[in-house]
C-alpha positions, 0 to 999 in steps of 0.5 A, a space after each residue: 830016536 828017543 827022546 832019552 837018546 836026544 838028551 843025550 846027544 844034547 848033554 854030549 854036544 853042548 859042552 863040545 860046542 862050547 870048548 869048540 867056539 872056546 878054541 876059535 875065539 882064543 886062536 883069533 886073539 892069539 893071532 890078533 896080538 901076534 899081529 899086533 906085537 909084530 912076533 907074528 914073523 919069525 924070518 926077516 923080510 926085505 921090503 925092496 920096493 919101499 925107500 925111505 927118505 935119507 933127509 927123514 931118517 937122519 931128521 928122526 934120529 938126531 936125538 937117539 943112542 948110537 954105536 959105531 962111527 961118526 961119519 958112517 957109510 952105513 947107517 942101521 936103525 932099529 926099531 925096537 922093544 926090549 920085551 920083544 924076544 927077536 930084538 933080544 936074538 938080535 942084539 948080539 948080532 948088533 954088538 958084533 957088527 958095532 965092533 966088527 964095522 966101527 969105521 963104516 957103520 953107526 947103529 941107532 936105537 929107537 923105542 917101539 915099546 908096544 908088546 907088553 904092559 911094562 915095555 914102556 918102563 923098560 924103555 924109560 929105564 934105558 934112557 934113565 942109565 944113558 943120562 949116566 952115560 950107560 945107555 948101551 950097558 943098560 941096553 944088554 942087560 934088559 934084554 939078557 934079563 929079559 922078562 923083568 917088570 917089577 921096578 925094584 928089579 929094574 932098578 937092582 939091574 941099575 945098580 949092577 951096571 953102576 949107575 947112581 941108584 937114587 938119581 936112575 929112581 928118580 928119573 925112573 919114576 918121574 918118566 922124565 923121558 916120556 916124551 922122548 920115548 913118545 916121539 920114537 914110537 910116533 916117528 915109527 908109526 910114520 914111518 909105517 912100523 907095526 913090529 919089532 924089530 924093524 930095521 932101516 939100513 940105509 934107506 931100505 926097510 926090513 922087518 923081523 930077526 934077520 940071521 947073522 950071516 945075512 946081516 953081514 952079507 947086506 953090509 958087505 953088499 953096501 960097502 962095496 958099492 
């Protein structure tokens, strides 16, 4: 091989190697991000061997927003993030269940804001609406309009559901409920939550987007026990 030929091959191979290296690095960061956010798992997974203390679950949810029965046969705890696409997929199921099983099931929401930089702000927004009795309408609005991150956009959503805008804005800007959001996150870490959504249905843990029919089947089986 002549020197000229070698030079040509170096000219071709060097950029190619740079491209391959860049692709490998990008893939590595992508996979690590998926693992961090919990978006990696597209299907739900029951963790059948892991049972959680009922007393512990009751203790960590006593101050959270909930829907459904005051004296439930089944308690569903969801650790979620308003930036989570699978949580958005699940929220309509949650709404349906809260109506269909309103005398038997209680659904409790807990924040686990890890997916995006705006996740903690969205969690605060829901709680600021909650202090005006509008947590669940804001919960739904944030999922329906998922992707909003600007403060003015969030305040506009809050206005649409009927909050006092001045009071809401003051609450949001002061991060009034930051300690409560952080406590939810710490509770999740203690329960080995690593992504969203993560569910605790009575004393069993599930992860991922539980399909509608599977969710109903789980509840029906528990109600028969």
